[in-house]
N, C-alpha and C positions, 0 to 999 in steps of 0.2 A: 617467856614466852610474852608476860604482863609488861616490862618493858615496850618491847615490838609494837602489842596492842596500842599501846600511849603512842607512841613515833605514828600508829597510822594517825589514829585517832586526831593527832595534832596535824597531818599531813596533809588531810581534809577537810579541816578545819579551814586552813589557811586559803583555799584558794574560793571556800564561802564568804568568807573576809572582805577576800578581794571584791567579788562582783556587790559586796552591798554597799559597796565606799564605793566601788565605779557608780552604783545605784545614786549615790547620795549625790554624786559629784554631777552624774549628767540631769542629774531631777530640774533645780532649778530651767535647763535648757528645754530638759523634754516637757513639762510643762506649758508652759509660753508658746513652744512649736504648737503641741498640740489645740492648746487655744484658740490659738491662729486658724492652724485646717479646718478645728470645727467650725470658726465663724463661716468661715468662704463655703465651705461646703454644703452647710446653712439657708446663706445667700443665694445657692443653687450657680454663681459659679465654676465651684468643683464639683454638685454635687454627680453622683452616679447620672448616669443618662438614663440607666433603668427608673431609676427614683421621678425624673424629668416625663418621663413618658408617661407611669402609673398616675402622675399627678397630674397629666393633662387630661386624661380617659376621664376624670371624675367630672363630678356634673356644673364643678364653677369652672372661667374663667384664668387660665394663668398662661403669660407671659411668655418666651423664654429665650435667650439672649444675652451669652457670658462676654465678658468683652476681650480675652486673654485665649489663642486654639480656637482652631477652625477642626470643629469635629461634626461639621454639616452635613456629610457621608455615612458617616457612622449613626449619627443622630435619628435622619431620616431613614435609613432602612430597616434600624433596630424599632423604630413604632410602628413602622408598614407594618415589619412581618409580625409585628408583635398583635395590633389591630387584626391584620388581615381587611380591609376592607373590598367591595367589589370594583368602584372605582375607585385610581389612582391617579392623579396628574406628575408628571414629570417635568423637567424641565428649567430652564436659567431661572431670575428672577423676575422675566418676563411672562414667569405663569404662574407668578403667588401670590396672585391678588384674588385667582379663584378660589370659592370660601365653600362649605360645608355646606351657605345659606344659600346657594344654589339649587341641593338638592333635598328641597325642604319637603320632601317625600320622605327622603328616610339618609336625613343628617352622617346616621351612625359609617353606614355606608362607603364614605366617601373622605378622603384622605386626599393630599395635597403637599405630596414628595419631594416637589425642587426644593431648590438650595442658588441663592446667588452666584453667578458667575459659573455656574455649571455650565458645561457642554458632554456633545454627545457619548465622550467618556464615562462620564460621572449618568448617566442615562442606563448607559448600557453597565455599568458594574450593577449599578442598586437593579436594574430590573435583574441581570440575570444572579443575584443573588435572594432574592425573593425566596422565604419558605413556602411558598403557597402557588395560587392564581388566580389575578384579581380576571371581573371579566372583561374590566376594558380600563383602558391605559389614553388618557388624553396625552397626547405626546407633542408639549412646545416646542419646534425647532427656528430655534435664532439662524436669521437670515446669513448673518456671517459663518458660522458654520460651515457653508458651503464654500465659500472664500481662499484658497491658498493662501492670501498675503494679509489674513486674519491670525495676529499672533495670541491672541484669549490667554487662558492664564492654565499652566502645567495641571493632567492632575496627576500627583504622586500620593496615593495613596502609603501607600509605607510610609509616609514623612509622618503623616497621624501619629498619636498616640494612641501605642500599643494598649490600652488599657486602662481604667478609673484612676486606676492608683498613681498609674505615672502620669494621667493630665491634672490628681488635688499637685504632687512636686512640682508640676510646671509654672502651675499658677500660684501654691506660694513665690517660688522663686520672681517670675514674674510683678505680682502684686509687690511684694518685697523688693524689686528694683522701683517702684514707680512712687514707694514711699518715699524712698531713697531723697529722689531724686526732686521732692518735696509738690507732689500733686495728694495734697486730701480725700481725705477718706469720708463720706457723710455715715455715722458707723451706726446714728437712728435712724437715717433711713434705708442702709442696706436691712437692718433686722427686719423694718416694719416689712420689708420683700412685697414693695402694693406699686404698680402698673400707674406712675405718676397721668396716664390720659385718661383712663378709664376707670382706676379704681382696683382690676382686679387681684389674682396673686403677683409677681412680677420676681419668675427665677432668675438670678445674673444680672450683671453688675452693666449690660448696654439694656437691658432688660430695666434694670431698679434706676436706674438714671436716664433716660433716654426715651421709656417710652415703647424701644426698640424691638421688632423680635418677634420670634415664630408664636403662632397664636396658638390653638389650641387642634385647631382640625389641619396645620404645619403652612396655613397661609400666611403671609409677611403683613406684620403692624411697621408704617413708616414712621417710627419716632421721633428719627431723625429731620423730620419734613417737618410734620402737624404735631408733633409734643413737644421735646426737644428745642428744634428751629433754628438747630441751624447750619440750615439747608432751604432753599425756597426753588422753591419748581420756575419762577419768572427768571430766575440765574443760570436752574442747571439746562432749559431748553436754550436762552443763550448759549451755553456752551458746546453743547451738543450739537447748535448749529453750526458752531464754530471748530467743530471736531469734522463734522462733514466736510465743509467745505474745502478743509485742509487733508483730508481723509487718514485722518488716525483712529487708533482705536477698533470700534467695534464699527466705524465705518473706512473703513479698510477700503480703500477701489478695486473694485476685479472684474473681467470681462466675460469670465466662465467661470461655469459650475463646478464645484468640484468632484475628479471622479472617485478620489480616495473616501470624501466623505460619502459622497451616494452607494459605495461600495460597503462603510459603518454602517448606515443606516438601514439597506438590505438585507444587512447578516442578523441585524438588530427585526425585523422586521421576518425576516424567517425565524426566527428563535421566539416568538408572539405567537405565529403564525399555527406552529408546532402542539403551544400548550395551549393551545383555543381558548389566545387574549384577543381580544377584537380594541385596534390602535385607533386612534381620530388624532389623525396630525394637526397639528393649527400651526398657520406662521402668524404670530404675533400683530399687531403695528408699530407701523411708525407713528409720530405725531405730522401730520397732516400738510403742513407749510412747508414742514421736514422731506417728506417722502416727497411733496412736489416737485419740491428744487432737487432732491438728491438722482432725482428719474429724469428730470429735464436737463442733468448736466451730463446726463450719459455716459458718465465713469464710474455706475454702479452698474452695469449690465447683466449684471450674475444674480441680481434679485428680481428682476423683470423676469427671466430665463429658468430660474428654480419653479415655479409652480407646476412646466409642462417636466421637468425633468424628474420631481417629482411623482409626480403624478400616476406615473405606470408601474410605481414601487407599489402603491395602493392600492391599483385598481386591481395587480391580476393576484390580490391575496385579496379582493372582497376590501378592505378597508376603506378608510374616509379620511380623504383630506382636505384642508379648509382656506384658505389664501385667504389672508384678515390683513396685511400691510399695509393700506394705504384707510388709516384711519378713519376718514372721512368717508368712505364706503359705511360702517358703523352711522352715520353720524357725530364723528366729533367733531369738536374743534382741539386746536389748541390749546385752551385753559383745562384740556381730560385729560394732561397727562402730567405727569409729576416733571418727567425732562424728555428729550428725543426717542426716545422706542420702552418704556414703563406707559401702560395704558391706566386711568384711576381704576376705583374697583366699578362704578357703576357699568365706563367701556367693556368690561371683563365680564360684569354681566351679561348684558346686551350682548358677549360677541357668544356665551355663552349659548346662551336662550336663542340664537342663530342657529348654534349646531344641534341643541336639545331638537329644538319642531322641525330641521333634517333630516333626524333619525329618533324615531320616535318607537322604535319598539329595543332600542339599546339604551336610550337614557327615560323615558317616557315613566316609568317608573316611579323612580326618580324624585322628578321634582313638576310644579305645579304652572305649565309658562305662563298661564292666563295670572299668577300672583307676583308669580316673579319680575311681569311686566306688568303689571299696576303699582310690583313698587319702583322698577327703574323710572315709570312716570313721573312718581311722585317728589323721587331722591331731590332731599335740596342743596347735600352735599357730594358732586360728582368722588371723592375721596374717599367718601362713608357713609355707605349708604347703610352700613348695614351693625355698625359701630365695635360690641367687642362679644358680641353673640360667640357664646360656645362652641 
């Protein structure tokens, strides 16, 4: 009996001994891995999205943009649902210069839920997954969405990281590969987590390195142009003229408005109407000289036809539609655009004040138009009107 007991003790000690040896063997690998992972989480590159949202909801400006992995749809949906603002702007990068400063009477009740390269599918995905009902949806409608010849970028949410945990391992692998490829890491700068443009907190390697990313209100700071300066508006405006002349990318030629896209938009508007969300549709501006040349060329006829095809969809539901396709209608010059179809912060402020003036019952409680018009009139830099106000 005693012999059996001793045999059992010896047998049970063997697995423990093996596990201890395995732990000691793995320790030299596990410690660097955990330190490396913790460092990347701290920089914001692989920080859980809920932590990013919480920090941006604080009182200080926080700029967020990782270098690896596009989690924009997840991030913007989580931020919108967490904040639950009454006014939400959504669309592509062309709506991303809408800022909470426009809503100077009630900044906390605005959030910009748009994202770079977004299309109508992205908008539908976000709106249908809101866990609350906003009062107003400002919907940027890119003209090429309604051109069947426009290739766009596919929307495949299944390809996004399924969790913060998955994202951590993807970032670890990507950063390690960059290091093996010889890319340097500025450790001191990454630990400082400082926006190189305005000095606020920066989370994510692009925000830290370039000052590029989403501000606390969801709008976009163009660090690649105005802080890191590896893109230049003059060059980009010329490049877009060339794209338009050759009918490439967002300037794909087309004569007819897409019926499929109109049906998709109609379903979105019906969904909003059922839930009591008032929709303000906005056709964003093109650079004046590009727009004039494009229309005169006659190969983008769908753009001229689009407002009259869209208007009945909005009118039948009591919604509002604004056509600002020609930037000259806002008093803009080519110098008010960073490229052929991204207007400056000042021009977006002017565009918004035109909308708010026409819809005082919807937006009057959020914005002091006299104050905003005075800011517009006194702005020194068309691209930087409000700085890094949180």
